[in-house]
C-alpha angles and dihedrals in degrees: 000000000000119000129193113255121203089254092053095054113099107233121207116246111268122232123200112217114199115187133125090217113090090198093054092047091049092049093050091046090052088054097051107029112114094033099046139029114233141205124195132219125185095207144000094275093055090046091052092051091049091053091052095052103032115064091175093075110110104174135020122215108196137180116222099223112058135139123256094012121016127210095269092051091049090050091051092052093047095050092045095048120127088217109085091206090062098032092058097038113135109245120198112196120213115214132184090214138041098224114149093222092059091045090051091049092050092049091048089052091054106270114157094204140354127219133181121237091248096058116141123249096244095051093046093049091049093053095045091047093054093047095047091049090051090054092048092049092049092048091050090050092051093048090047092052093050092048093050093048091050096042119104094226096064100113133174093270126075117193097230128135115272117251088256092051090046091053091053094050092042092053091052090051092048094049091048090051092052093049093048094041091240133137126269124193135187122202124192117193119196119191126204146154125240131200116201093228096049123081096182128104111300117268126241121270120233115282091243090061094049090048091050093050091051093050093049093046088052090053095043105050120082119267089246090057127077130218128184137172103248101174142010091278105013141084130195124207127194116200132174138190092032133123111249092236089054090053090049092050091050091050091047092053092048093049093048093046092052092049094045100044115101095246104132121062095199106091091204093062127076130197119241123201116181121178125196114206128197130176126206090242090069092062103048093130095054119100114256095245092051100039097091093052091047092052094046093050093047091051092049094048090052093049092049090048089056092045092051089053091048092241123153107203145057123319115199132160096291093046091048091054093048094049093047088053091053094253132134127242109248094164099048122098092227139137115235102217098208090056091049096051096042093038096230124149121219109284119212093204091058092050091047092049089052090051092051091050091050089052092053089048091053095248096135094146091062091046092055090057089066103037095093093050093054101034094086092050093048096046096084090053093050091047089053093050091048093049092050091049091054091051 
């Protein structure tokens, strides 16, 4: 007779609730108990300690104003952590207001989502369920990659369609999407290695790593999709009947999983996974016979642009424009590899110095792209200067 062992029991996802208000914590617990496990922290320091010792935590819900370490400080520690499990942890910020300035500041600090204290149970549960599942999927992808790389049967050959076979299948998918008025998306993933002391183009990962990524992509994509190895260190995926945001989310999870998986033994090197994404709606002016080639080239150029900038994450039209103008990507859920390797959090003074240099160089258009991101951070300084002037 079979009996349930502790390992066989399916545990509910665990949510960490960080808030110095007992009433707020009790209200949130009332919303989520039954569907999630929970752990409480009275301030940011307690929340940070809980994250370090409890690997079962899937999502953090944090207040912004707490003693010892506030929500912004906690976010900064999380996003600068050496531990990928913590660094990529979804953080939902709880706010007492719905002001856009506070929302923008929380997003810029690394918040995944922002909710108000009067949020309904159904809406909260839905958001937490999505975030916890994304974490689980990413963790499974990482473990699968590591297992494939370390397995003895990972050879030099990956059973994926050839680029020619991929093109035929992708064209059928594209034509069908046009006839049925559905979406069609191409994703191009480029993989590289980056050393913190080298500014040159990223190096090539070991063949075993590339092969493992190809095998896992083949197992992960839907049967209706098509993935092929289209370069030494790149893969191209064609997918139809999918919302563009869903395609981006899938690409983001894949990129993060590749970068976070323990695939490289040299501690000085970091994995880069940049994915260019193109939807059929971007190429409406292209002739039907040429549209697939146009989309594929656009996706590849975007992926290479991200790789050259050492960015792990998704590069779409907006990200491409910003990078070509010399800007950064404040809105992208990406991992900056140099920050990961050197373990440095984003520094406001560096960003401000860069903006001042751009102004002197006459690059005002690039400066304006970042004004909104920094305005909330600079406001206290401006208020202090105004108050001293009045005195």
